[in-house]
Biopython code that builds the backbone (N, CA, C, O; Angstrom):
import numpy as np
from Bio.PDB.StructureBuilder import StructureBuilder

atoms = [
    (1, "MET", "N", (29.247, -0.869, 0.767)),
    (1, "MET", "CA", (29.096, 0.461, 0.204)),
    (1, "MET", "C", (27.638, 0.682, -0.179)),
    (1, "MET", "O", (27.029, -0.182, -0.811)),
    (2, "ASN", "N", (27.082, 1.805, 0.187)),
    (2, "ASN", "CA", (25.702, 2.135, -0.154)),
    (2, "ASN", "C", (25.650, 2.822, -1.507)),
    (2, "ASN", "O", (26.496, 3.655, -1.833)),
    (3, "ARG", "N", (24.634, 2.456, -2.295)),
    (3, "ARG", "CA", (24.441, 3.071, -3.605)),
    (3, "ARG", "C", (23.132, 3.834, -3.600)),
    (3, "ARG", "O", (22.228, 3.500, -2.834)),
    (4, "PRO", "N", (23.009, 4.858, -4.444)),
    (4, "PRO", "CA", (21.736, 5.572, -4.554)),
    (4, "PRO", "C", (20.627, 4.603, -4.961)),
    (4, "PRO", "O", (20.869, 3.622, -5.665)),
    (5, "ALA", "N", (19.452, 4.885, -4.523)),
    (5, "ALA", "CA", (18.317, 4.002, -4.781)),
    (5, "ALA", "C", (17.856, 4.093, -6.231)),
    (5, "ALA", "O", (17.735, 5.187, -6.783)),
    (6, "GLY", "N", (17.599, 2.932, -6.847)),
    (6, "GLY", "CA", (17.015, 2.865, -8.177)),
    (6, "GLY", "C", (15.505, 2.713, -8.064)),
    (6, "GLY", "O", (14.940, 2.905, -6.987)),
    (7, "ALA", "N", (14.851, 2.371, -9.166)),
    (7, "ALA", "CA", (13.381, 2.290, -9.192)),
    (7, "ALA", "C", (12.844, 1.258, -8.205)),
    (7, "ALA", "O", (11.913, 1.550, -7.453)),
    (8, "PHE", "N", (13.415, 0.060, -8.197)),
    (8, "PHE", "CA", (12.934, -0.975, -7.287)),
    (8, "PHE", "C", (13.183, -0.567, -5.841)),
    (8, "PHE", "O", (12.331, -0.773, -4.976)),
    (9, "ALA", "N", (14.340, 0.008, -5.583)),
    (9, "ALA", "CA", (14.654, 0.458, -4.228)),
    (9, "ALA", "C", (13.693, 1.549, -3.774)),
    (9, "ALA", "O", (13.306, 1.595, -2.606)),
    (10, "ARG", "N", (13.308, 2.425, -4.695)),
    (10, "ARG", "CA", (12.331, 3.472, -4.343)),
    (10, "ARG", "C", (10.988, 2.847, -3.970)),
    (10, "ARG", "O", (10.317, 3.323, -3.055)),
    (11, "GLU", "N", (10.592, 1.783, -4.673)),
    (11, "GLU", "CA", (9.343, 1.098, -4.316)),
    (11, "GLU", "C", (9.420, 0.586, -2.887)),
    (11, "GLU", "O", (8.464, 0.720, -2.122)),
    (12, "LEU", "N", (10.551, 0.003, -2.528)),
    (12, "LEU", "CA", (10.714, -0.521, -1.174)),
    (12, "LEU", "C", (10.697, 0.594, -0.136)),
    (12, "LEU", "O", (10.041, 0.470, 0.899)),
    (13, "SER", "N", (11.411, 1.679, -0.404)),
    (13, "SER", "CA", (11.462, 2.764, 0.583)),
    (13, "SER", "C", (10.116, 3.469, 0.713)),
    (13, "SER", "O", (9.734, 3.873, 1.812)),
    (14, "GLU", "N", (9.395, 3.618, -0.392)),
    (14, "GLU", "CA", (8.061, 4.230, -0.326)),
    (14, "GLU", "C", (7.103, 3.344, 0.461)),
    (14, "GLU", "O", (6.271, 3.844, 1.219)),
    (15, "HIS", "N", (7.217, 2.037, 0.284)),
    (15, "HIS", "CA", (6.373, 1.106, 1.037)),
    (15, "HIS", "C", (6.714, 1.170, 2.527)),
    (15, "HIS", "O", (5.826, 1.178, 3.379)),
    (16, "LEU", "N", (8.003, 1.215, 2.822)),
    (16, "LEU", "CA", (8.427, 1.326, 4.217)),
    (16, "LEU", "C", (7.870, 2.600, 4.843)),
    (16, "LEU", "O", (7.354, 2.572, 5.961)),
    (17, "GLU", "N", (7.972, 3.707, 4.129)),
    (17, "GLU", "CA", (7.443, 4.967, 4.657)),
    (17, "GLU", "C", (5.938, 4.865, 4.897)),
    (17, "GLU", "O", (5.443, 5.341, 5.919)),
    (18, "LEU", "N", (5.215, 4.256, 3.979)),
    (18, "LEU", "CA", (3.772, 4.091, 4.132)),
    (18, "LEU", "C", (3.445, 3.283, 5.388)),
    (18, "LEU", "O", (2.553, 3.654, 6.151)),
    (19, "LEU", "N", (4.160, 2.184, 5.602)),
    (19, "LEU", "CA", (3.921, 1.368, 6.792)),
    (19, "LEU", "C", (4.224, 2.143, 8.071)),
    (19, "LEU", "O", (3.478, 2.060, 9.047)),
    (20, "VAL", "N", (5.312, 2.888, 8.060)),
    (20, "VAL", "CA", (5.681, 3.684, 9.242)),
    (20, "VAL", "C", (4.613, 4.735, 9.525)),
    (20, "VAL", "O", (4.210, 4.918, 10.674)),
    (21, "LEU", "N", (4.158, 5.421, 8.490)),
    (21, "LEU", "CA", (3.119, 6.442, 8.674)),
    (21, "LEU", "C", (1.830, 5.825, 9.200)),
    (21, "LEU", "O", (1.187, 6.386, 10.087)),
    (22, "ARG", "N", (1.452, 4.674, 8.656)),
    (22, "ARG", "CA", (0.237, 3.985, 9.130)),
    (22, "ARG", "C", (0.356, 3.572, 10.591)),
    (22, "ARG", "O", (-0.644, 3.498, 11.305)),
    (23, "ALA", "N", (1.591, 3.301, 11.034)),
    (23, "ALA", "CA", (1.823, 2.885, 12.420)),
    (23, "ALA", "C", (1.971, 4.073, 13.367)),
    (23, "ALA", "O", (2.178, 3.890, 14.566)),
    (24, "GLY", "N", (1.864, 5.289, 12.831)),
    (24, "GLY", "CA", (1.938, 6.473, 13.674)),
    (24, "GLY", "C", (3.305, 7.133, 13.718)),
    (24, "GLY", "O", (3.517, 8.065, 14.493)),
    (25, "GLY", "N", (4.231, 6.664, 12.899)),
    (25, "GLY", "CA", (5.562, 7.264, 12.856)),
    (25, "GLY", "C", (5.642, 8.349, 11.798)),
    (25, "GLY", "O", (4.632, 8.760, 11.228)),
    (26, "ASP", "N", (6.863, 8.806, 11.546)),
    (26, "ASP", "CA", (7.082, 9.800, 10.497)),
    (26, "ASP", "C", (8.334, 9.424, 9.714)),
    (26, "ASP", "O", (8.952, 8.395, 9.985)),
    (27, "SER", "N", (8.704, 10.245, 8.755)),
    (27, "SER", "CA", (9.828, 9.902, 7.883)),
    (27, "SER", "C", (11.192, 10.289, 8.460)),
    (27, "SER", "O", (12.203, 10.194, 7.763)),
    (28, "SER", "N", (11.231, 10.718, 9.707)),
    (28, "SER", "CA", (12.498, 11.124, 10.327)),
    (28, "SER", "C", (13.399, 9.943, 10.665)),
    (28, "SER", "O", (14.597, 10.127, 10.884)),
    (29, "GLY", "N", (12.851, 8.748, 10.711)),
    (29, "GLY", "CA", (13.620, 7.566, 11.082)),
    (29, "GLY", "C", (13.548, 7.223, 12.553)),
    (29, "GLY", "O", (13.983, 6.146, 12.960)),
    (30, "ARG", "N", (13.003, 8.127, 13.363)),
    (30, "ARG", "CA", (12.941, 7.891, 14.817)),
    (30, "ARG", "C", (12.116, 6.662, 15.175)),
    (30, "ARG", "O", (12.512, 5.869, 16.030)),
    (31, "TRP", "N", (10.975, 6.506, 14.523)),
    (31, "TRP", "CA", (10.069, 5.404, 14.838)),
    (31, "TRP", "C", (10.774, 4.068, 14.614)),
    (31, "TRP", "O", (10.717, 3.182, 15.466)),
    (32, "LEU", "N", (11.437, 3.924, 13.470)),
    (32, "LEU", "CA", (12.150, 2.677, 13.182)),
    (32, "LEU", "C", (13.368, 2.509, 14.081)),
    (32, "LEU", "O", (13.662, 1.396, 14.518)),
    (33, "ALA", "N", (14.074, 3.584, 14.360)),
    (33, "ALA", "CA", (15.260, 3.507, 15.219)),
    (33, "ALA", "C", (14.896, 3.010, 16.613)),
    (33, "ALA", "O", (15.673, 2.290, 17.241)),
    (34, "ALA", "N", (13.722, 3.391, 17.094)),
    (34, "ALA", "CA", (13.277, 2.961, 18.419)),
    (34, "ALA", "C", (12.958, 1.467, 18.461)),
    (34, "ALA", "O", (12.878, 0.883, 19.541)),
    (35, "ARG", "N", (12.775, 0.848, 17.298)),
    (35, "ARG", "CA", (12.372, -0.553, 17.230)),
    (35, "ARG", "C", (13.445, -1.468, 16.644)),
    (35, "ARG", "O", (13.245, -2.677, 16.539)),
    (36, "THR", "N", (14.581, -0.890, 16.263)),
    (36, "THR", "CA", (15.655, -1.667, 15.644)),
    (36, "THR", "C", (17.005, -1.240, 16.218)),
    (36, "THR", "O", (17.085, -0.343, 17.057)),
    (37, "ASP", "N", (18.054, -1.896, 15.750)),
    (37, "ASP", "CA", (19.402, -1.537, 16.207)),
    (37, "ASP", "C", (20.081, -0.523, 15.293)),
    (37, "ASP", "O", (21.269, -0.244, 15.454)),
    (38, "ARG", "N", (19.345, 0.027, 14.340)),
    (38, "ARG", "CA", (19.902, 1.035, 13.436)),
    (38, "ARG", "C", (19.395, 2.418, 13.845)),
    (38, "ARG", "O", (18.300, 2.551, 14.392)),
    (39, "GLY", "N", (20.197, 3.438, 13.576)),
    (39, "GLY", "CA", (19.878, 4.797, 13.995)),
    (39, "GLY", "C", (18.859, 5.493, 13.114)),
    (39, "GLY", "O", (18.545, 5.033, 12.016)),
    (40, "LYS", "N", (18.344, 6.618, 13.616)),
    (40, "LYS", "CA", (17.310, 7.353, 12.876)),
    (40, "LYS", "C", (17.824, 7.896, 11.556)),
    (40, "LYS", "O", (17.083, 7.911, 10.572)),
    (41, "GLY", "N", (19.072, 8.342, 11.506)),
    (41, "GLY", "CA", (19.645, 8.839, 10.255)),
    (41, "GLY", "C", (19.741, 7.758, 9.197)),
    (41, "GLY", "O", (19.549, 8.012, 8.008)),
    (42, "TYR", "N", (20.042, 6.553, 9.645)),
    (42, "TYR", "CA", (20.129, 5.409, 8.736)),
    (42, "TYR", "C", (18.776, 5.180, 8.066)),
    (42, "TYR", "O", (18.687, 5.079, 6.842)),
    (43, "TRP", "N", (17.722, 5.100, 8.885)),
    (43, "TRP", "CA", (16.378, 4.854, 8.345)),
    (43, "TRP", "C", (15.869, 6.057, 7.564)),
    (43, "TRP", "O", (15.193, 5.884, 6.550)),
    (44, "ALA", "N", (16.174, 7.258, 8.006)),
    (44, "ALA", "CA", (15.720, 8.458, 7.292)),
    (44, "ALA", "C", (16.280, 8.487, 5.875)),
    (44, "ALA", "O", (15.578, 8.874, 4.941)),
    (45, "SER", "N", (17.539, 8.080, 5.704)),
    (45, "SER", "CA", (18.134, 8.079, 4.363)),
    (45, "SER", "C", (17.495, 7.025, 3.470)),
    (45, "SER", "O", (17.404, 7.215, 2.257)),
    (46, "ILE", "N", (17.054, 5.921, 4.051)),
    (46, "ILE", "CA", (16.351, 4.898, 3.268)),
    (46, "ILE", "C", (14.964, 5.400, 2.890)),
    (46, "ILE", "O", (14.564, 5.293, 1.730)),
    (47, "ILE", "N", (14.235, 5.939, 3.842)),
    (47, "ILE", "CA", (12.885, 6.436, 3.568)),
    (47, "ILE", "C", (12.919, 7.564, 2.539)),
    (47, "ILE", "O", (12.018, 7.675, 1.708)),
    (48, "ALA", "N", (13.947, 8.393, 2.593)),
    (48, "ALA", "CA", (14.078, 9.504, 1.642)),
    (48, "ALA", "C", (14.502, 9.030, 0.252)),
    (48, "ALA", "O", (14.485, 9.810, -0.701)),
    (49, "GLY", "N", (14.879, 7.762, 0.134)),
    (49, "GLY", "CA", (15.313, 7.234, -1.154)),
    (49, "GLY", "C", (16.746, 7.588, -1.500)),
    (49, "GLY", "O", (17.161, 7.451, -2.651)),
    (50, "GLU", "N", (17.499, 8.039, -0.524)),
    (50, "GLU", "CA", (18.902, 8.390, -0.755)),
    (50, "GLU", "C", (19.793, 7.155, -0.778)),
    (50, "GLU", "O", (20.835, 7.143, -1.433)),
    (51, "VAL", "N", (19.377, 6.120, -0.061)),
    (51, "VAL", "CA", (20.131, 4.878, 0.052)),
    (51, "VAL", "C", (19.173, 3.714, -0.173)),
    (51, "VAL", "O", (18.046, 3.721, 0.321)),
    (52, "ALA", "N", (19.629, 2.721, -0.921)),
    (52, "ALA", "CA", (18.804, 1.539, -1.178)),
    (52, "ALA", "C", (18.824, 0.602, 0.026)),
    (52, "ALA", "O", (19.844, 0.463, 0.702)),
    (53, "MET", "N", (17.692, -0.036, 0.283)),
    (53, "MET", "CA", (17.630, -1.054, 1.323)),
    (53, "MET", "C", (18.432, -2.267, 0.867)),
    (53, "MET", "O", (18.373, -2.652, -0.301)),
    (54, "ASN", "N", (19.183, -2.869, 1.791)),
    (54, "ASN", "CA", (19.829, -4.138, 1.479)),
    (54, "ASN", "C", (18.976, -5.264, 2.056)),
    (54, "ASN", "O", (17.956, -5.006, 2.695)),
    (55, "THR", "N", (19.385, -6.501, 1.835)),
    (55, "THR", "CA", (18.560, -7.627, 2.285)),
    (55, "THR", "C", (18.392, -7.639, 3.798)),
    (55, "THR", "O", (17.338, -8.032, 4.297)),
    (56, "ASN", "N", (19.410, -7.216, 4.532)),
    (56, "ASN", "CA", (19.276, -7.157, 5.991)),
    (56, "ASN", "C", (18.250, -6.113, 6.408)),
    (56, "ASN", "O", (17.472, -6.344, 7.334)),
    (57, "ASP", "N", (18.242, -4.972, 5.738)),
    (57, "ASP", "CA", (17.258, -3.927, 6.040)),
    (57, "ASP", "C", (15.841, -4.433, 5.791)),
    (57, "ASP", "O", (14.933, -4.192, 6.586)),
    (58, "ILE", "N", (15.668, -5.136, 4.678)),
    (58, "ILE", "CA", (14.350, -5.690, 4.348)),
    (58, "ILE", "C", (13.918, -6.670, 5.427)),
    (58, "ILE", "O", (12.768, -6.643, 5.866)),
    (59, "ALA", "N", (14.829, -7.534, 5.856)),
    (59, "ALA", "CA", (14.503, -8.510, 6.900)),
    (59, "ALA", "C", (14.135, -7.818, 8.211)),
    (59, "ALA", "O", (13.189, -8.228, 8.882)),
    (60, "ILE", "N", (14.872, -6.781, 8.576)),
    (60, "ILE", "CA", (14.585, -6.049, 9.818)),
    (60, "ILE", "C", (13.234, -5.344, 9.725)),
    (60, "ILE", "O", (12.426, -5.424, 10.651)),
    (61, "ALA", "N", (12.990, -4.659, 8.618)),
    (61, "ALA", "CA", (11.713, -3.957, 8.444)),
    (61, "ALA", "C", (10.554, -4.948, 8.443)),
    (61, "ALA", "O", (9.511, -4.688, 9.042)),
    (62, "ALA", "N", (10.734, -6.073, 7.778)),
    (62, "ALA", "CA", (9.680, -7.086, 7.737)),
    (62, "ALA", "C", (9.364, -7.588, 9.144)),
    (62, "ALA", "O", (8.199, -7.770, 9.499)),
    (63, "GLU", "N", (10.399, -7.807, 9.932)),
    (63, "GLU", "CA", (10.189, -8.270, 11.304)),
    (63, "GLU", "C", (9.432, -7.230, 12.128)),
    (63, "GLU", "O", (8.547, -7.581, 12.908)),
    (64, "VAL", "N", (9.773, -5.962, 11.958)),
    (64, "VAL", "CA", (9.083, -4.888, 12.685)),
    (64, "VAL", "C", (7.589, -4.916, 12.377)),
    (64, "VAL", "O", (6.762, -4.695, 13.261)),
    (65, "PHE", "N", (7.247, -5.189, 11.113)),
    (65, "PHE", "CA", (5.844, -5.174, 10.701)),
    (65, "PHE", "C", (5.219, -6.565, 10.659)),
    (65, "PHE", "O", (4.123, -6.751, 10.129)),
    (66, "ASN", "N", (5.935, -7.545, 11.227)),
    (66, "ASN", "CA", (5.410, -8.893, 11.412)),
    (66, "ASN", "C", (4.991, -9.567, 10.102)),
    (66, "ASN", "O", (3.941, -10.206, 10.029)),
    (67, "VAL", "N", (5.819, -9.417, 9.081)),
    (67, "VAL", "CA", (5.622, -10.123, 7.813)),
    (67, "VAL", "C", (6.958, -10.739, 7.417)),
    (67, "VAL", "O", (7.999, -10.388, 7.973)),
    (68, "SER", "N", (6.927, -11.651, 6.462)),
    (68, "SER", "CA", (8.180, -12.212, 5.963)),
    (68, "SER", "C", (8.850, -11.197, 5.037)),
    (68, "SER", "O", (8.179, -10.313, 4.504)),
    (69, "PRO", "N", (10.149, -11.313, 4.843)),
    (69, "PRO", "CA", (10.812, -10.429, 3.871)),
    (69, "PRO", "C", (10.197, -10.541, 2.477)),
    (69, "PRO", "O", (10.090, -9.546, 1.760)),
    (70, "TYR", "N", (9.795, -11.745, 2.099)),
    (70, "TYR", "CA", (9.169, -11.943, 0.788)),
    (70, "TYR", "C", (7.844, -11.192, 0.697)),
    (70, "TYR", "O", (7.538, -10.577, -0.324)),
    (71, "GLN", "N", (7.064, -11.247, 1.771)),
    (71, "GLN", "CA", (5.788, -10.532, 1.784)),
    (71, "GLN", "C", (6.010, -9.025, 1.749)),
    (71, "GLN", "O", (5.264, -8.304, 1.086)),
    (72, "PHE", "N", (7.018, -8.550, 2.448)),
    (72, "PHE", "CA", (7.344, -7.122, 2.434)),
    (72, "PHE", "C", (7.607, -6.658, 1.002)),
    (72, "PHE", "O", (7.089, -5.626, 0.576)),
    (73, "VAL", "N", (8.412, -7.423, 0.260)),
    (73, "VAL", "CA", (8.736, -7.067, -1.125)),
    (73, "VAL", "C", (7.495, -7.159, -2.006)),
    (73, "VAL", "O", (7.247, -6.265, -2.815)),
    (74, "ARG", "N", (6.707, -8.231, -1.860)),
    (74, "ARG", "CA", (5.470, -8.368, -2.658)),
    (74, "ARG", "C", (4.525, -7.207, -2.395)),
    (74, "ARG", "O", (3.948, -6.648, -3.328)),
    (75, "ASP", "N", (4.364, -6.844, -1.132)),
    (75, "ASP", "CA", (3.474, -5.733, -0.793)),
    (75, "ASP", "C", (3.993, -4.412, -1.354)),
    (75, "ASP", "O", (3.208, -3.575, -1.800)),
    (76, "ALA", "N", (5.304, -4.225, -1.334)),
    (76, "ALA", "CA", (5.891, -3.002, -1.897)),
    (76, "ALA", "C", (5.603, -2.918, -3.384)),
    (76, "ALA", "O", (5.251, -1.851, -3.887)),
    (77, "ARG", "N", (5.747, -4.028, -4.092)),
    (77, "ARG", "CA", (5.476, -4.043, -5.534)),
    (77, "ARG", "C", (3.995, -3.780, -5.794)),
    (77, "ARG", "O", (3.650, -3.040, -6.716)),
    (78, "ALA", "N", (3.120, -4.378, -4.990)),
    (78, "ALA", "CA", (1.673, -4.191, -5.161)),
    (78, "ALA", "C", (1.282, -2.745, -4.868)),
    (78, "ALA", "O", (0.493, -2.161, -5.611)),
    (79, "ASP", "N", (1.820, -2.157, -3.800)),
    (79, "ASP", "CA", (1.531, -0.754, -3.480)),
    (79, "ASP", "C", (1.972, 0.153, -4.612)),
    (79, "ASP", "O", (1.262, 1.093, -4.972)),
    (80, "HIS", "N", (3.145, -0.123, -5.178)),
    (80, "HIS", "CA", (3.660, 0.704, -6.267)),
    (80, "HIS", "C", (2.770, 0.582, -7.498)),
    (80, "HIS", "O", (2.490, 1.580, -8.161)),
    (81, "ALA", "N", (2.326, -0.626, -7.808)),
    (81, "ALA", "CA", (1.463, -0.829, -8.975)),
    (81, "ALA", "C", (0.155, -0.067, -8.807)),
    (81, "ALA", "O", (-0.338, 0.533, -9.762)),
    (82, "LEU", "N", (-0.406, -0.083, -7.615)),
    (82, "LEU", "CA", (-1.650, 0.650, -7.365)),
    (82, "LEU", "C", (-1.425, 2.147, -7.471)),
    (82, "LEU", "O", (-2.239, 2.856, -8.063)),
    (83, "THR", "N", (-0.332, 2.636, -6.907)),
    (83, "THR", "CA", (-0.024, 4.062, -6.961)),
    (83, "THR", "C", (0.203, 4.508, -8.394)),
    (83, "THR", "O", (-0.310, 5.546, -8.811)),
    (84, "ALA", "N", (0.962, 3.738, -9.147)),
    (84, "ALA", "CA", (1.232, 4.081, -10.544)),
    (84, "ALA", "C", (-0.059, 4.078, -11.350)),
    (84, "ALA", "O", (-0.259, 4.941, -12.205)),
    (85, "SER", "N", (-0.931, 3.122, -11.086)),
    (85, "SER", "CA", (-2.214, 3.046, -11.775)),
    (85, "SER", "C", (-3.076, 4.254, -11.434)),
    (85, "SER", "O", (-3.699, 4.840, -12.320)),
    (86, "ASP", "N", (-3.118, 4.631, -10.161)),
    (86, "ASP", "CA", (-3.889, 5.804, -9.739)),
    (86, "ASP", "C", (-3.360, 7.075, -10.396)),
    (86, "ASP", "O", (-4.139, 7.920, -10.838)),
    (87, "GLU", "N", (-2.029, 7.210, -10.461)),
    (87, "GLU", "CA", (-1.437, 8.390, -11.085)),
    (87, "GLU", "C", (-1.776, 8.436, -12.568)),
    (87, "GLU", "O", (-2.067, 9.504, -13.107)),
    (88, "TRP", "N", (-1.739, 7.286, -13.227)),
    (88, "TRP", "CA", (-2.047, 7.233, -14.652)),
    (88, "TRP", "C", (-3.511, 7.597, -14.885)),
    (88, "TRP", "O", (-3.823, 8.368, -15.793)),
    (89, "ASN", "N", (-4.402, 7.049, -14.074)),
    (89, "ASN", "CA", (-5.829, 7.344, -14.222)),
    (89, "ASN", "C", (-6.120, 8.819, -13.975)),
    (89, "ASN", "O", (-6.953, 9.405, -14.667)),
    (90, "THR", "N", (-5.451, 9.425, -13.005)),
    (90, "THR", "CA", (-5.643, 10.843, -12.718)),
    (90, "THR", "C", (-5.144, 11.694, -13.883)),
    (90, "THR", "O", (-5.800, 12.662, -14.269)),
    (91, "ALA", "N", (-4.000, 11.341, -14.440)),
    (91, "ALA", "CA", (-3.433, 12.097, -15.556)),
    (91, "ALA", "C", (-4.282, 11.963, -16.816)),
    (91, "ALA", "O", (-4.306, 12.875, -17.643)),
    (92, "ALA", "N", (-4.977, 10.840, -16.971)),
    (92, "ALA", "CA", (-5.778, 10.592, -18.171)),
    (92, "ALA", "C", (-7.076, 11.391, -18.165)),
    (92, "ALA", "O", (-7.712, 11.535, -19.209)),
    (93, "ARG", "N", (-7.474, 11.904, -17.027)),
    (93, "ARG", "CA", (-8.750, 12.634, -16.931)),
    (93, "ARG", "C", (-8.676, 14.002, -17.508)),
    (93, "ARG", "O", (-9.669, 14.730, -17.499)),
]
sb = StructureBuilder()
sb.init_structure("model")
sb.init_model(0)
sb.init_chain("A")
sb.init_seg("    ")
for serial, (resi, resn, name, xyz) in enumerate(atoms, 1):
    if name == "N":
        sb.init_residue(resn, " ", resi, " ")
    sb.init_atom(name, np.array(xyz, "f"), 0.0, 1.0, " ", f" {name:<3s}", serial, name[0])
structure = sb.get_structure()
C-alpha cells in the first residue's frame, strides 16, 4: 500500500526530480519510465510527492544514476540541507 509522502520522502523525491532534470528529463515520469520497468505515472506520482519512494524505488533510481542506494539517500539529505539553508538565508535578508 502506498502512503502519502512525509518530510523525508519529499527530500528523496525532490532529489530524484533534480537528478532527472539535470539529465535532461522532466517531471512527467517519461524519462525514468524509459530507463526502468515502472511506468511514467508511477514515477510522476513519486516526483510530485504524492507517493513515497520505497526501498525498491530507491535502488532502481540509484542504479539509473550509477550510485549506491546509500549514496542516493545521502545526496538527497545533503541537497535538502543546502536548499533549506539557502531558503533560510534568503528569508533572513
